[in-house]
N, C-alpha and C positions, 0 to 999 in steps of 0.2 A: 503494500499499500503505499502510495507516495505521501511524503510529508511536506510537498512544496504547497505554498500559500499562493492565492490569486495575488496578482501584481497590483499594487496600489501605490497612488502618488503621496509623497509627504506634502504637508501643507505649503512648504516653501517651494515646490516643484510645480512647473506649468508644462502641460503636454501639448504644446504649441509652439512652432518655431517663429522667429522674427519674420521670416519671409511670408509665412501665411498670414500674420498679422497685418504687414504692409499690404498685402493683396486685399484683404478685407477693408483696408482703408481706402485703397484706390477706388474700389466699389462704392464705397459711401460716399466719398467726394465726387465721384462722378454723377451719382444719382443726385446730390445736392445741387451740382451746377446745372443738371437737367431740369429739377424743379424750379430753379430761378427764372428759367425762360417761359414756363407756363403761364406767368402772370402778365406776358407782354402779348396783349391781344386788343383787337379793336371790335366795336359792336358791329353785329351783322346788319345787313340791308340798309348801309348808308348810301345817300346819294353822292354824286361825284364831287360837288361843293362842300360837303362835310367831310371829305377825307382829311383834306389838311388840318382842320381844327381837331379830328380825332387823333392824327399823328402828334400835334403839339400836346395834347392831353396825355400822350404816352411818355413825354420826355422824362417826367419824374422816375416813371417805372424803368425805363431804360437806364437812367443815371444810376438808380438802385442796383439794377442788375449788373451793370459794369463794375460798381464798385464791390459788390459781393462776389463777382467772379473773380476779381483781382485779390482780394482777401482769401478765399478758397484756394486759388492757385498758389498763393504764397504759404498757407498752411501746408498743401500738399507737398510742395518742394521742401519746406522745413520737415516734415514727416520723413521724407526718404532720406535726407541729410542726416536726421536722427537714427534711424533704422541702419544707416551704414556703421554706426558707432556701436550696436547692440549686438552681443554674442549670445546673450541667454535672458530671456524673460522671465522675471519673477512676479509675484502677485501684485506688488506695487506698481510695477511698469505696467502690467495688464489692466488694472483698474483705473489708472490714470489715461492709459490709452482708450479705453471704452467710455471713459467720460468726455475725453476729446471728441470722439466719433460722436457721441449723442448730441453735443453741442454743434458740431458740423452739419450734422443731419436735420437740425433744427433751424439752421440759418436761414433758409427761405422764409419763415415766418417774420423775424425781425426785418427782414428785407422788404417784405410786403408792407410792414408797419411804416417803414421809413420812405417807402415810395408813395404812400397814401396819406400818411400824416408827419411828413418830414418837418413840418414847421412846428411841431408840438415836442415839449420838453419830455413826455413820457416815452415818445417812440425813438428820439435820439439817445435817451438815456438806455433804453432797452438794447439798441444796437451796439452801443458802447459797452454795455455790460457783456453782451454775448461774445464780442471780439475779445473782450478782457479773460473771460473765461477759456476761451480757446487757447489762447495765448499762454495763459496761466498753466494750463495742463501740459502744454508742450514744455515749458520751462522747468516745471515740477519733474517731468521725464528726464531732462538733462540733469537735473540736481540729484535724482535717485542714481544716475550712472556716476556722478561724482562722489556720492556718498558709498556707493557699493561698486569698487572698481572691478570686481570679479565679473560683473554682468556686462561689462563693456568689451569691445572687440580688441584683440591683441593690438598693441601699437597705438592705442588711442591715448592722444596727447591730454592731460588734464587741463592744460592751459586752454586748449580749445573747448573742454567743456566748461571752464570757469567763463569764459568770453560768451558762450551760448546762454549759460544762466544769466548773465549780467544784462545782454541784449534782451532777453525775454522779460527779465524784470522791468527795464526801461519801458519797453512795448506796453506791458500790462499798466505801469504807472500812467502813461499818455492816456490809455482808454478809461481807466478808472477816475482819473481827475475830470476827464471830459464828462462823467455823469453828473456832478453836482453842477459844472458850468453848463450842462445842457438846460437846467431848471432856470439859470440865469438869462442865456441866450442859446437856443438851439443852434442858430446859425454859426456862432462863434465855436460852439463845441465841435461842429464840422471840420472848421478850419483847423481847430486843435489836433484833429487826428493826423494832419499833415506832418506833424512833429515826428512820426515814426520814420519819415524818410532820411532825415539826418541822422537819426538814432541808428537806423540800420547801416548807413553809410559809414558812420564812425566805429561801428562795432562789427564790421565784416570780418567773418572768418577767412583768413588767407589761404588760398588754394595750395594745396600740397605741390612741392617743387616735383618737376618733371625729371626722371633719372637721367644722369648725363649719358650721352651716346658713347659707345666704345670707340677708342681710336682706331683708325684703320692702318693697314700695313704701311701705306705710304707716310701717315702722320708719327708713327712710332720713331722714337728717337734711337740713333744708332748706339 
């Protein structure tokens, strides 16, 4: 009679690879981007003279679509840069990533709010809060890798992780401070979001140096 026990996972182990999680994220981000475009519609049965007015009425929806498309695109690119540094997924990383995907999947809702009620404080604050949450979860995943180096891929530079944590914290700060600002001036809060551009430029992670090409026979010293 065999005395082997059925295989069970310890609480600290996750039976999923980083690659499969990244694939799940690709699907979630793709669906979120698709849902953004569904709100760009015009009424049916318009006369020819009414079409230009209907298109002008769509401008806020198109602007909100382009804004959220750019946000989701940056989140997707950042996700792939992050998973390049992950060798093992633990429960902290899994929970943080699922929280990020939950916020990303729901981004069409604050996008619709900002397109229809963009001049209101509540809609602007809701959008700011959604972006702050998503960036915060990404930053927390970088922080988890910094706190648990065994989860990081071999050769991961801790300085790169610290730079990513610092950049994420500043991005979150921009959108969090935009929330109270929205209740004073929704328009000014939207301009406040532009601060992420210089923050991202100042804390850009340098690209890894390309390996030196081997010297040819004619270039070798005698």
